[in-house]
C-alpha atoms as one frame of an Amber mdcrd trajectory, in Angstrom:
protein
  -5.457 -70.579  14.464  -4.031 -73.159  12.040  -4.459 -76.714  13.273  -2.360
 -79.612  12.064  -0.591 -82.611  13.538   0.995 -80.417  16.223  -2.483 -79.730
  17.612  -2.677 -83.347  18.798  -1.960 -83.419  22.548   1.563 -84.486  23.398
   2.827 -84.354  19.805   5.902 -82.407  18.710   7.605 -82.604  15.345  10.133
 -80.995  13.050  11.199 -81.030   9.430  14.644 -79.897   8.354  17.333 -79.948
   5.682  20.091 -82.470   6.514  21.989 -82.298   3.240  20.679 -85.406   1.500
  18.573 -83.318  -0.850  19.753 -80.096  -2.403  18.127 -77.033  -0.866  15.017
 -78.853   0.420  13.890 -80.230   3.764  14.642 -83.938   3.866  14.364 -85.102
   7.477  11.063 -85.492   9.377  10.534 -86.392  13.027   7.282 -86.947  14.943
   7.547 -87.345  18.714   4.956 -88.257  21.339   5.718 -87.134  24.887   4.598
 -90.573  26.100   4.827 -94.042  24.667   1.862 -94.645  22.374  -0.156 -97.467
  20.924   1.192 -97.843  17.384   0.149 -99.529  14.166   1.272 -99.611  10.568
   0.436-101.066   7.200   3.548-101.813   5.174   4.297-102.383   1.496   3.356
-105.705  -0.123   6.219-105.388  -2.602   8.537-108.402  -2.143  11.516-106.055
  -2.505  11.393-104.144   0.759  13.478-101.202   1.892  15.628-101.501   5.009
  13.479 -99.126   7.113  10.449-101.335   6.409  12.294-104.292   7.913  13.325
-102.287  10.971   9.825-100.938  11.526   8.215-104.365  11.155  10.508-105.668
  13.897   9.968-102.659  16.184   6.195-102.841  15.950   5.826-106.426  17.135
   4.515-105.055  20.456   2.349-102.385  18.754   4.014 -99.661  20.818   6.134
 -96.697  19.680   6.963 -93.106  20.553   8.749 -91.624  17.512   8.508 -91.702
  13.728  11.633 -90.627  11.843  11.776 -90.369   8.051  14.429 -89.238   5.608
  13.711 -88.105   2.037  16.033 -88.188  -0.964  17.179 -91.792  -0.541  14.884
 -94.828  -0.294  17.481 -97.015   1.453  16.215 -99.868  -0.717  18.463-102.462
  -2.402  21.360-101.112  -0.317  22.458-104.323   1.385  24.292-104.438   4.683
  25.298-100.786   4.513  21.660 -99.746   4.230  20.551-102.088   7.019  23.066
-100.597   9.378  21.988 -97.092   8.321  18.315 -97.750   9.081  19.145 -99.266
  12.452  21.451 -96.334  13.234  18.587 -93.921  12.598  16.516 -95.646  15.291
  19.452 -95.914  17.684  20.383 -92.238  17.319  16.823 -91.051  17.875  16.510
 -93.334  20.908  19.766 -92.066  22.409  18.818 -88.430  21.896  15.375 -88.888
  23.497  16.323 -91.506  26.121  13.824 -94.095  24.886  14.243 -97.715  23.714
  15.252 -98.021  20.042  12.323-100.409  19.601   9.996 -97.430  20.153  11.198
 -95.770  16.926   9.418 -96.224  13.589  11.810 -95.690  10.675  10.838 -94.670
   7.131  12.660 -93.511   3.998  11.690 -92.220   0.570  13.636 -91.343  -2.548
  15.799 -93.083  -5.127  16.174 -96.868  -4.969  19.619 -98.439  -5.154  21.707
 -95.460  -4.058  24.187 -95.828  -1.173  22.485 -94.632   1.980  23.964 -91.348
   3.314  24.051 -92.540   6.912  26.305 -89.851   8.387  24.334 -86.957   6.876
  21.047 -88.397   8.147  22.389 -89.097  11.633  23.919 -85.628  11.928  20.559
 -84.213  10.850  18.840 -86.193  13.619  21.310 -84.990  16.256  20.944 -81.379
  15.114  17.183 -81.270  14.842  15.748 -83.339  17.698  16.381 -80.381  20.070
  14.166 -78.305  17.754  11.073 -80.484  18.156   8.065 -78.204  18.626   4.291
 -78.154  18.887   4.113 -74.901  16.924   1.923 -75.318  13.797   4.894 -74.195
  11.683   6.702 -77.334  12.799   3.829 -79.393  11.374   4.200 -77.649   8.036
   7.961 -78.201   8.090   7.261 -81.878   8.742   4.876 -82.197   5.803   7.400
 -80.594   3.449  10.311 -82.700   4.695   8.886 -86.015   3.414   8.259 -84.875
  -0.174  10.071 -86.245  -3.216   8.465 -85.568  -6.621   5.384 -84.086  -4.934
   4.447 -80.559  -5.977   2.791 -79.617  -2.668   2.680 -80.689   0.979  -0.215
 -82.876   2.094  -1.691 -82.321   5.556  -4.939 -83.064   7.318  -6.555 -82.584
  10.727  -9.889 -83.544  12.314 -11.193 -83.297  15.856 -14.400 -84.058  17.709
 -15.876 -83.849  21.202 -16.709 -86.886  23.296 -18.007 -86.712  26.873 -16.202
 -83.484  27.603 -12.943 -84.453  25.911 -11.577 -83.106  22.624 -10.103 -85.891
  20.537  -7.746 -84.881  17.734  -6.231 -86.618  14.721  -3.566 -85.075  12.502
  -1.643 -86.481   9.576   0.785 -85.850   6.756   1.389 -87.827   3.568   3.575
 -87.902   0.511   3.111 -89.523  -2.843   3.032 -88.611  -6.491   4.371 -91.582
  -8.435   4.578 -95.331  -7.674   1.006 -95.144  -6.440  -1.025 -98.351  -6.628
  -3.675 -99.943  -4.386  -1.774-102.665  -2.592  -1.077-101.268   0.828   0.089
 -98.954   1.302   0.842 -96.777  -1.706   3.137 -94.120  -0.333   4.029 -92.672
   3.056   1.509 -91.343   5.565   1.990 -90.609   9.228  -0.872 -89.979  11.654
  -0.937 -89.012  15.325  -3.954 -89.001  17.620  -4.454 -88.457  21.315  -7.228
 -91.015  21.696  -6.750 -93.868  24.170  -7.300 -97.195  22.360  -6.104-100.771
  22.672  -3.063-101.282  20.439  -4.350-104.456  18.754  -7.660-102.747  18.013
  -5.748 -99.752  16.606  -3.980-102.046  14.113  -7.297-103.542  13.018  -8.824
-100.079  12.680  -5.941 -98.741  10.644  -6.164-101.664   8.228  -9.924-101.132
   7.869  -9.447 -97.448   7.036  -6.445 -97.990   4.743  -8.435-100.564   2.735
 -11.023 -97.855   2.051  -8.657 -94.936   1.444  -5.027 -95.453   0.389  -5.786
 -98.909  -0.997  -8.416 -97.361  -3.268  -6.135 -94.963  -5.122  -3.893 -95.497
  -8.125  -1.694 -93.341 -10.321   0.602 -95.676 -12.220   0.133 -99.263 -11.006
   3.456 -99.543  -9.172   3.669-100.446  -5.488   6.811 -98.962  -3.950   9.500
-100.698  -1.905   8.959 -98.203   0.931   5.192 -97.832   1.329   4.007 -97.214
   4.879   1.077 -95.814   6.794   1.849 -95.475  10.500  -0.176 -94.139  13.415
   0.605 -93.214  17.019  -2.221 -93.033  19.582  -0.847 -91.665  22.858  -4.037
 -91.647  24.977  -3.672 -88.074  26.230  -7.202 -87.018  25.215  -8.507 -88.357
  28.529 -11.194 -90.672  27.171 -11.972 -94.032  28.700  -9.753 -96.480  26.842
 -11.408 -98.120  23.842 -11.075-101.887  24.100 -13.991-103.087  21.985 -15.524
-102.443  18.580 -18.858-102.269  20.400 -17.823 -99.061  22.183 -19.827 -96.149
  20.680 -16.667 -94.021  20.718 -14.895 -96.607  18.599 -17.306 -96.179  15.702
 -16.905 -92.398  15.791 -13.113 -92.679  15.927 -13.035 -95.102  13.004 -15.216
 -92.747  10.985 -12.955 -89.774  11.747  -9.763 -91.730  10.979 -11.254 -92.820
   7.662 -12.207 -89.213   6.918  -8.632 -88.098   7.515  -7.070 -90.876   5.455
  -9.475 -90.342   2.518  -8.559 -86.647   2.566  -4.842 -87.449   2.411  -5.385
 -90.123  -0.236  -7.239 -87.700  -2.493  -4.447 -85.164  -2.131  -1.988 -87.770
  -3.352  -4.049 -88.563  -6.435  -4.496 -84.879  -7.233  -0.685 -84.594  -7.246
  -0.081 -87.598  -9.507   2.993 -87.194 -11.658   2.008 -85.444 -14.882  -1.702
 -85.928 -14.171  -4.241 -83.606 -15.724  -7.385 -85.195 -14.287  -8.672 -86.393
 -10.904 -11.062 -89.293 -11.457 -13.549 -90.726  -8.986 -14.604 -94.325  -9.589
 -17.797 -95.373  -7.825 -19.308 -98.856  -7.998 -22.748 -99.439  -6.481 -25.330
-102.230  -6.208 -22.623-104.904  -6.100 -22.895-108.302  -4.443 -20.403-107.377
  -1.717 -18.100-104.519  -0.726 -15.129-106.723  -1.599 -16.496-107.226  -5.099
 -17.202-103.519  -5.470 -13.607-102.692  -4.504 -12.277-105.215  -7.035 -14.315
-103.557  -9.794 -13.056-100.106  -8.769  -9.466-101.317  -8.823  -9.845-103.067
 -12.187 -11.243 -99.929 -13.812  -8.935 -97.408 -12.181  -5.812 -99.447 -12.914
  -6.590 -99.953 -16.593  -4.041 -98.157 -18.769  -6.606 -97.982 -21.550  -9.113
 -96.265 -19.254  -6.429 -93.842 -18.013  -5.355 -92.895 -21.531  -8.962 -92.500
 -22.703  -9.577 -90.059 -19.854  -6.427 -88.144 -20.817  -7.591 -87.974 -24.442
 -11.163 -86.987 -23.476 -12.333 -90.062 -25.374 -15.782 -91.362 -24.275 -14.686
 -94.918 -25.037 -16.751 -96.508 -22.278 -16.196-100.015 -23.679 -12.746 -99.960
 -22.062 -14.397 -99.577 -18.663 -16.687-102.551 -19.190 -13.780-104.619 -20.516
 -11.761-103.773 -17.396 -14.608-105.073 -15.209 -14.366-108.384 -17.075 -10.738
-108.578 -15.893 -11.575-108.035 -12.206 -11.349-111.760 -11.476 -14.955-112.085
 -10.331 -18.279-112.750 -12.028 -19.524-109.778 -14.031 -22.645-109.697 -16.215
 -22.526-106.490 -18.222 -26.117-107.100 -19.394 -27.287-106.153 -15.885 -25.046
-103.100 -15.548 -25.616 -99.378 -15.905 -22.645 -97.104 -16.601 -22.458 -93.329
 -16.205 -19.693 -90.896 -17.226 -19.345 -87.203 -16.574 -17.920 -84.464 -14.422
 -18.839 -83.129 -10.974 -22.005 -81.508 -12.297 -23.274 -83.950 -14.897 -23.465
 -87.707 -15.188 -24.568 -89.229 -18.496 -25.962 -92.770 -18.831 -23.933 -94.485
 -21.565 -24.903 -98.104 -20.950 -28.304 -99.243 -19.650 -28.747-102.887 -18.667
 -26.114-103.920 -21.200 -27.513-101.797 -24.029 -25.646 -98.730 -25.341 -27.565
 -95.478 -25.076 -27.776 -92.809 -27.739 -25.859 -90.155 -25.782 -24.470 -86.935
 -27.229 -20.780 -87.687 -27.818 -19.867 -84.053 -28.366 -21.419 -83.128 -25.014
 -19.569 -86.024 -23.396 -16.248 -84.867 -24.841 -16.960 -81.446 -23.378 -17.545
 -82.977 -19.944 -14.331 -84.990 -20.180 -12.344 -81.818 -20.696 -12.917 -81.003
 -17.040 -10.174 -81.684 -14.503 -12.529 -83.668 -12.232 -14.174 -86.700 -13.833
 -16.620 -89.255 -12.454 -17.166 -92.892 -13.491 -20.161 -94.610 -11.888 -20.983
 -98.282 -12.446 -24.158 -99.923 -11.157 -23.578-103.686 -11.134 -27.187-104.439
 -10.128 -26.446-107.689  -8.284 -26.691-106.460  -4.671 -26.562-103.478  -2.341
 -22.837-102.996  -1.632 -20.661-100.164  -2.891 -17.121 -98.850  -2.981 -15.335
 -95.734  -4.199 -11.785 -95.138  -5.366  -9.730 -92.397  -6.972  -7.156 -92.196
  -9.708  -5.584 -89.980 -12.342  -5.147 -90.106 -16.088  -1.938 -91.284 -17.765
  -0.355 -88.420 -19.653   2.591 -87.823 -21.963   4.058 -85.665 -19.177   4.096
 -88.723 -16.887   6.012 -90.728 -19.482   8.539 -87.948 -20.095   9.079 -87.296
 -16.375   9.690 -90.934 -15.496  11.839 -91.662 -18.555  14.559 -89.306 -17.220
  13.956 -89.673 -13.465  17.610 -90.160 -12.491  19.251 -88.293 -15.340
């Protein structure tokens, strides 16, 4: 049997066409049968969409019961009309389900600066809330309903046993362009039936986002609408987690990270116009924070992205990017490896270029999965991130996005 977000106890959802987008599902709803602990990480862009503002206000108590998201219109830079539209989404959901409007998380994705189609979205909510279901097909409908330029739906599910209870986590995500590590980098919605303190859930989500969605990049742009939200309704039956010292907490954090990394990788693999999926690994760094900064500096470099697209073993661009990471970097201590999933070739050893076979390297860089591994050799910490190349297809696609 297929398992997805609908396999989480107490979770129902639906994805439907409301008329905002032509011929595609564009309205997504996730519903917990009971009020849940809730947490979210929201965009750091100073220009923030109206649903972000509503959600920030509603999550002050870290409790929620529903996530509602429309696709096809970002409801960003829409002024008073957009603000009223975002609030009306929460109010309509609340009225239909007889819950407080403050228990509704609101999200939107699509074009920025277009008048928000409030009536179409609200009619879609009224029509489709009665269809909420825990059938796995409903989970697939949900995953498809949040897509914009994505070429495929992105779903994930993990579960584990703990003291006789099955604990489940399911999630969906969307993202293809405007992907950059500065939390979040797209939309992702997760539901779990674990029982956990709401403040601890927020801390845990941030920890996992920092090591998953905040470690991916496609084009260096942080969207106005970025959000990762999670509902934890406590229906698994476990003893409530209230401390990081709880053995169950560490397992849960590991499983949540596993799920978010899976979804993050799916987003990178669907990067607009991308031809390569690139893993950036930094090891033997002074601290994990430093390692993450090196990963971000390399993965966000346009020169590195274009070199990967052109299959050019120009490793000097990688070292130069590390010098722009904003922290101390001594390339004379570093080792650098390039390759694919099967082969890694040492191209720089303790600051000295190696005599590697450039023709063999070009052959490796033709592969769709590429690896970059930097050993800083100043400590024991490490970090990993993921990105795509920058292609002519990306430029062409985004040069005519609205026309």
